[in-house]
C-alpha positions in Angstrom: 0.0 -0.1 0.1 3.0 2.4 0.9 4.5 1.8 -2.5 1.6 2.6 -4.4 1.1 5.9 -2.6 4.9 6.5 -3.3 4.5 5.9 -7.1 1.4 8.1 -7.1 3.2 10.8 -5.2 6.0 10.7 -7.7 3.7 10.5 -10.8 1.8 13.6 -9.4 5.2 15.5 -8.9 6.4 14.9 -12.4 3.0 16.0 -13.7 3.0 19.0 -11.9 6.7 19.8 -13.0 5.7 19.0 -16.6 2.7 21.6 -16.4 4.9 24.1 -14.9 7.5 23.7 -17.8 4.7 23.7 -20.4 3.2 27.0 -18.7 6.8 28.6 -18.9 7.3 27.6 -22.3 3.9 29.0 -23.8 5.1 32.4 -24.6 7.9 31.0 -27.1 5.4 28.4 -28.4 2.8 31.0 -29.1 5.6 33.1 -30.8 6.7 30.3 -33.1 3.1 29.3 -33.8 2.1 32.9 -34.7 5.4 33.0 -37.0 4.5 29.8 -38.8 0.9 30.4 -39.4 0.8 34.1 -39.9 -2.4 34.1 -37.7 -1.0 36.3 -34.8 -3.8 38.2 -33.3 -1.0 40.3 -32.2 -0.8 44.0 -32.8 1.5 46.1 -35.1 3.8 48.7 -33.6 4.7 51.9 -35.3 6.4 54.8 -34.2 4.7 58.4 -32.9 5.7 60.3 -36.0 3.9 57.6 -38.3 0.8 57.7 -35.9 0.8 61.6 -36.1 0.7 61.3 -39.9 -2.5 59.4 -40.0 -5.8 60.6 -41.3 -8.2 60.8 -38.2 -11.8 59.8 -39.1 -14.0 62.5 -37.4 -17.0 60.8 -38.6 -16.6 57.6 -36.9 -16.2 56.1 -33.4 -14.6 52.6 -32.4 -15.1 51.0 -29.1 -11.8 49.4 -27.8 -12.4 47.0 -24.7 -9.6 45.9 -22.4 -9.1 42.2 -21.1 -6.3 41.5 -18.6 -5.3 38.0 -17.5 -2.5 36.6 -15.5 -1.0 33.2 -15.9 -1.6 31.3 -12.5 2.4 30.8 -12.5 2.7 34.5 -12.1 1.9 36.0 -8.4 0.4 39.3 -9.9 -2.8 41.3 -10.0 -3.4 43.0 -13.5 -6.2 45.2 -14.3 -7.0 48.1 -16.7 -8.1 51.4 -15.4 -11.1 51.4 -17.6 -12.8 48.4 -19.2 -13.4 50.2 -22.3 -12.9 53.7 -24.3 -14.2 55.1 -27.5 -11.6 56.2 -30.1 -11.7 58.0 -33.3 -9.6 55.8 -36.1 -6.4 57.5 -36.8 -6.1 59.4 -33.4 -3.4 58.4 -31.0 -5.3 56.9 -27.8 -3.8 55.9 -24.3 -4.8 53.3 -21.8 -3.6 52.8 -18.3 -3.2 49.3 -16.7 -2.0 48.7 -13.1 0.1 45.6 -12.1 0.9 44.6 -8.6 3.3 41.7 -7.6 1.6 40.1 -4.7 4.4 37.7 -3.5 7.4 38.4 -1.2 10.0 38.0 -4.1 11.0 40.0 -7.2 9.5 38.6 -10.3 9.7 39.4 -14.0 6.6 39.1 -16.2 6.1 39.5 -20.0 2.7 40.5 -21.4 1.6 39.0 -24.5 -1.3 41.1 -26.5 -3.9 39.9 -28.9 -6.7 41.7 -30.7 -10.3 40.4 -31.5 -11.8 40.1 -33.8 -8.6 38.6 -35.5 -9.3 40.9 -38.7 -9.1 43.8 -36.5 -5.5 43.1 -35.5 -4.4 44.4 -38.9 -5.7 47.7 -37.9 -4.5 47.8 -34.4 -1.0 49.7 -34.0 0.8 50.3 -30.5 3.2 53.3 -30.3 4.4 52.6 -26.7 3.4 49.5 -24.8 4.6 47.7 -21.5 4.6 44.6 -23.7 7.5 45.6 -25.7 9.9 44.6 -22.6 9.7 42.5 -19.7 8.2 44.1 -16.4 10.2 43.7 -13.2 8.3 44.2 -10.0 9.9 44.1 -6.5 8.1 42.4 -3.6 4.7 44.1 -3.2 5.6 46.7 -5.8 2.6 48.3 -7.5 2.9 50.4 -10.8 0.9 51.9 -13.6 1.7 51.0 -17.2 0.6 52.7 -20.4 -0.2 51.5 -23.9 -0.6 54.1 -26.6 -2.3 53.1 -29.7 -4.0 53.8 -33.0 -6.9 52.3 -34.7 -6.2 52.8 -38.3 -8.6 54.7 -40.3 -8.7 51.9 -42.9 -10.7 49.7 -40.2 -13.4 47.9 -42.2 -16.8 49.7 -41.4 -18.5 46.4 -40.0 -16.1 46.5 -37.1 -17.0 48.8 -34.4 -15.8 47.2 -31.4 -12.6 45.2 -30.7 -10.8 43.7 -27.7 -7.5 44.2 -26.8 -6.4 41.3 -24.4 -3.2 41.0 -22.4 -2.1 38.1 -20.6 1.0 38.2 -18.3 3.5 35.2 -18.0 6.2 34.6 -15.8 9.3 35.4 -17.6 12.4 34.2 -15.8 13.4 32.4 -12.7 13.4 34.2 -9.3 17.2 33.7 -9.2 17.7 35.7 -12.4 15.4 38.3 -11.2 17.3 38.7 -7.9 20.5 39.2 -9.8 19.0 41.7 -12.4 17.7 43.8 -9.4 20.8 43.5 -7.7 22.8 44.6 -10.5 20.6 47.5 -11.1 20.7 48.5 -7.5 24.7 48.5 -7.7 24.6 50.6 -10.9 22.2 53.3 -9.3 24.3 53.5 -6.0 27.6 53.6 -7.9 
């Protein structure tokens, strides 16, 4: 009976390790699949100057909804300041998000964006986004993050609402985070 319990515990341990590994690899797997298929759901990236030269459609409004998610392996809270906002195609808009590390350890997170419906992702461009780089949060740290975006004025007329969704994943091990924070602290203090 004791042998069966030990075997079961080992199997469950292996399953847990495999699930954690799979969750950790989801970000690079997602990127590879998107590159292979061409169906990204990812948004474009443009510069501020490119955005300023865009034509603003003064006769049209588009609703952008914000969806925030956190992978269970990441001890963070993440939310948008507003659930949705209305923008004019071609104008630069801004949305604010709040993220908080609820653990007692520094953690690095990576946000993966997507836009729905998929066709709308071709007309959604970010000029600035917290998703462009990994975010490092100290224990208990809370901060605001900004995304600046433009809904292209060529957005098809049948799309009046789109959803910008972010999912935060744990990016690196805690040892790497501690080393990075220690290095930054040394550089700041000279």
